[in-house]
C-alpha positions as CSV (number, residue, x, y, z in Angstrom):
1,M,-47.4,13.5,-70.8
2,C,-49.4,11.0,-68.8
3,K,-48.4,8.3,-66.3
4,L,-49.7,4.9,-67.1
5,D,-50.6,2.4,-64.3
6,Q,-47.9,0.0,-65.4
7,K,-44.2,-0.3,-66.0
8,F,-42.4,-1.6,-69.1
9,N,-39.2,-3.6,-69.4
10,T,-37.7,-1.1,-71.9
11,W,-38.2,2.3,-73.4
12,L,-39.3,3.1,-76.9
13,T,-39.7,6.1,-79.2
14,I,-41.9,6.2,-82.3
15,Y,-41.6,9.1,-84.8
16,P,-42.5,9.8,-88.4
17,C,-40.1,8.6,-91.2
18,N,-38.4,11.1,-93.4
19,A,-35.7,10.9,-96.1
20,L,-32.9,11.9,-93.7
21,D,-33.5,9.2,-91.1
22,K,-31.2,6.5,-90.2
23,Q,-32.3,2.9,-90.3
24,S,-34.6,2.1,-87.4
25,I,-35.8,-1.1,-85.8
26,K,-38.2,-3.0,-88.0
27,T,-41.3,-4.5,-86.5
28,G,-42.2,-6.8,-89.4
29,Y,-45.5,-4.9,-89.9
30,E,-44.8,-3.3,-93.3
31,T,-47.3,-0.4,-93.0
32,F,-45.9,0.7,-89.7
33,D,-42.3,0.3,-90.8
34,K,-42.8,2.5,-93.8
35,K,-44.5,5.2,-91.9
36,F,-42.5,5.3,-88.6
37,N,-39.1,5.0,-87.1
38,L,-38.7,3.1,-83.9
39,T,-35.9,3.3,-81.4
40,C,-35.7,1.5,-78.1
41,G,-33.5,0.2,-75.3
42,D,-34.1,-3.5,-76.1
43,E,-35.4,-4.6,-79.5
44,K,-36.7,-8.0,-78.3
45,L,-38.7,-6.5,-75.5
46,V,-40.1,-3.6,-77.5
47,L,-41.4,-6.1,-80.1
48,E,-43.3,-7.8,-77.3
49,I,-44.8,-4.5,-76.2
50,L,-45.6,-3.5,-79.8
51,D,-47.6,-6.6,-80.7
52,S,-49.7,-6.7,-83.9
53,N,-52.8,-5.3,-82.1
54,R,-50.9,-2.3,-80.8
55,L,-49.3,-1.7,-84.2
56,E,-52.7,-1.8,-85.9
57,Q,-54.1,0.7,-83.4
58,I,-51.2,3.0,-83.9
59,I,-51.7,2.9,-87.7
60,A,-55.4,3.5,-87.3
61,L,-54.5,6.7,-85.4
62,S,-51.9,7.8,-87.9
63,N,-54.2,10.4,-89.4
64,H,-52.2,12.9,-87.3
65,K,-48.5,13.5,-87.4
66,F,-47.0,12.5,-84.0
67,S,-44.1,11.3,-82.0
68,I,-44.3,9.1,-78.9
69,N,-41.9,8.3,-76.1
70,L,-42.7,5.5,-73.6
71,N,-40.5,5.3,-70.6
72,E,-39.9,2.2,-68.5
73,D,-41.6,3.8,-65.5
74,G,-44.9,4.2,-67.5
75,R,-44.5,7.9,-68.5
76,L,-46.0,8.3,-71.9
77,Y,-45.1,11.5,-73.9
78,I,-47.1,12.3,-77.0
79,D,-46.2,15.1,-79.3
80,A,-48.9,15.7,-81.9
81,H,-48.4,18.2,-84.7
82,S,-51.7,18.9,-86.5
83,F,-54.5,19.4,-84.1
84,K,-57.1,22.0,-85.0
85,N,-59.8,21.9,-82.4
86,M,-60.9,20.4,-79.1
87,N,-62.5,17.4,-80.8
88,D,-59.0,16.2,-81.6
89,L,-58.4,15.6,-77.9
90,K,-60.2,12.2,-78.3
91,W,-57.2,11.2,-80.4
92,F,-54.9,11.6,-77.3
93,V,-57.2,9.5,-75.2
94,D,-57.3,6.8,-77.9
95,M,-53.5,6.8,-78.2
96,I,-53.1,6.6,-74.4
97,D,-55.5,3.6,-74.5
98,V,-53.2,1.8,-77.0
99,F,-50.4,1.7,-74.3
100,S,-52.5,1.3,-71.2
101,G,-54.1,-2.0,-72.3
């Protein structure tokens, strides 16, 4: 968990797709929509947060299996599943940068 220096107008959760998942919010970015589920408090606002630049950055970091929860108060929770060594910590920094910009 980290605390970003900004607030957001809604919360969002991103997690990997699997066959048992219910329909999630679609971003219009096909690669992202096939790989992840998205839930949120306000669909219109979350699509403003997840602009094409952020979606591309998330896809670029999708070499690890992860889930993300971003709260309105700026708390960002990242749950990564496949880390093997300390070099993987850079991935966390890169993911935090996606939402802090």
